[in-house]
N, C-alpha and C positions, 0 to 999 in steps of 0.2 A: 794449262798454263805453261807447262814445261815440255821437254822432249827428251828422248833417249838417243844418244849418239854413239855410233861405232866408228872408231877413228884409227887411222894408221898414218905414220909419218915415215916416208920412204924416199929413196933416191929416185931420180927421174926414170931410170931404166926399170924400176920395180913397181911402177904405178899400176900396170895391168895385173901383176901378180897380187898386189894388195887388194884391189877391187875383187878379184876372184876369191881371195881368202875371206874377206868380209862378207861377200855374197853367200859363200858356203856356210859361214857361221849363222847367218840370218835365215837361210832357207833349208839347211840340212842338219841342224843340231840334233843330236841323239836324245838329249834330255834324260839321261839314265837316272833312275830313282836314287842310286847310290851317290851320284854326283849332286843331286838336289839336296840330299840329306847332309852331305859334306859341306855344301855351300851354306846351308841353313845355320850350321854351327859357326861358320865364319861371320855371317851377318849378325848373329846374336852377340858374338864377341865384339864386333865393331860397334854395335849399339851400346854396349857397356862402356867402351872407350869414349864414344861421342858424349854420352851422358855424364862422364866424369870431367869433361872439358866445359867449364862454366860458360864460356862465350857461345859454344855450340848449343848448349842447353837453353840459354836465354833466347837465342834467336829462333830456336824451334818453338819455344813458348810464345814468343812475339807473333809468329805466323799463325799459331793455333788460335790466338785471341783476336788477331786483326782480321782474319778471314773466317767466316762462319759457314762457308759453302765452297765447293770446288776443291781441287787438289792442293791448293796452297795452304790449307789449314792442316795438312798432314805432313809428317816428316818424310824424308826421302826413303828411309828404311821401313817406315810403316810401323804399326803396332805389333807388339811381341806375339799376340795371339795369331795374327795373320802369318807371321813368319813360321810359327810352329805348325800351322795347319796347311801350309802351302804344299801342293802335290804336283807331280809331273803333268797331270791332266789340266791343272789350272794354268800352267805355263803354256802348254800346247794350245789351249782354248784362247788365251790372250793373243798369242801369235796369229792364230787363225782369224781372229776377229779384228785385230788392230794393225797388223802388218799388211796393209793393202796399198796399192800404188797411189791412191789419192792422199795418202798420209806419209809418203816416203820421199825424201829428197836425197839425191846423190850430188855431193858437192866436192870440188877440188880447187886447190889454190897453190900457186907457185909454178913449178916446172911441169905444167900440164896444160894441154889445149882442150878447149871446150868440145871440139869435134871428137877428140879422142875419148872424152868422158861419155859422150853419147854412144859411141861405138861399144865401149865397155859395158854400159848399161844394157844395151840391146843384146850383148853377148852373154852376160852373167845374171842379170836381174830378170829372170824369165819365169819364175815360179810364183811370184806374188799375185794374188787375186786382185781384180780391179775394185772390188767392194767387199764388205762383210758378207757372210752367208745370208741367204734369204731369211727374212724374219728377224735378223739381228740388227739392232740399231746402236751405233757407237757415237754418242753425242758428248761433247765437252761441256761439263757443268761450269758455269761462270763463277769465278771467285769474287764474292761480294765483300768489300771492306766495311768493317763496322768499328766505331770508336769504342774502346774498352780499356780496362785496366786489370792487370793481374799481378799479384804479389805473393812471394813465398818468403817466410821468415825462418831463418836458420842461424847457426852459430858461426858462420864464416866471418873472418875478420874484416872483409871488405864488402861493400854493396855493389852489385852488378846490375846496371840499369840500362834499358834500351828504350829509346823513343822512336816511334815510327809514324810517318805521315803517308797517306795515299798519294801516289803519283801515277803518271802515265806508263804504259807498257813500252817495250822496246821497239814496237812498230811506229810509235809516235815520234815525230821529229824533235819534240822538246826533250826527249831522253838524252840527247847530246848536251844540251844546256845543263841538265842535271848531273851528267858526268863531270862537266867542268866545275860545277859548284862543289861537288864532292871533293875534287882535287884541291880547290881553294880552301875548303874547311880543313882538309888534311887529317892527320892523326898524330898522337903524341903518347909516349910512354916514359915514365920517370926513370926506368932502368936503362934507357938507351943513350943517355948523356946529352941529348939535345936540349936547348933551353929557350930563352926569350928571343933569340935571334932567328927563330924559325920563320919561314915565309908565310905560314898560316897565322893570321892575326888571332884567331880563336885559340890555337894551340900555344902561341907565344905568350898570350895573356895568362892562360892556365899555368904554363910552366913558370912564369915569373911571380906568381902570387900563391904562396904556400897555403893561404887561408882557404883556398878552394878544397884542399884536402884530396886532390885528384891524383890517382895513381896512373891512370891512362884514359885516353879519349880517342874514339875512332868514329869518323863519319863513314856512312855507307850508302850505297845506292843499289837496290836489287830490282831490276826491271824484269818483268815476265811478259807474256804475250799481250795481254790487254790491261794490265795493271802493274803497279810497282810499289815499293816501299823506299822511303828516303828518311834518314834520320841519323841519330848519334847514339853510340854505345859508350857508356862511362863506367869506369871502375874507381870507386872512391871510398 
């Protein structure tokens, strides 16, 4: 459903050097055990920070109940037990099986020519295999949306609620209409000083009527490869 991107933003004269560096990272990383252990601690701390932010926590739970198969049901960081058990061999095997030419795109935008990017790819992206090793199948599991409900009761002073509806993925032309709709719905927060004169009718009505008891509202659109989520996140 998603992808991993290695990105550099450079001056025009440094485009070739940036492609060389990114290619070197992808093809020649040492993956030292000590570095893996150090990064493991970083990821675990990041997980603690993410789980302490209620909006991040709620959206992770929303995806876990909206999709019962495929990668979208899992968080980006993954479960703690996987982080603790990850070894150098696991990373090396993933690169060997997934970093193949049929799954890689080299893309440039701005002060760069298409022909130059082709030349750079032919020069630096030379070590990737064209397919996984014989006998290894790398298939993408479809993320299936299911209607469901998930609630956690605690002692927080405010309720954090996310509604999500299944929509099309980013490859569908309708995704642009959903982007416009999300902008029309907008977002509002009681602490930012905006009120009933906002351009969003939904937000202006919420801001003008205290009886809603709303602290903030956020519309969102999250498109993935073949499916997406569209909805509203409310704190009240």
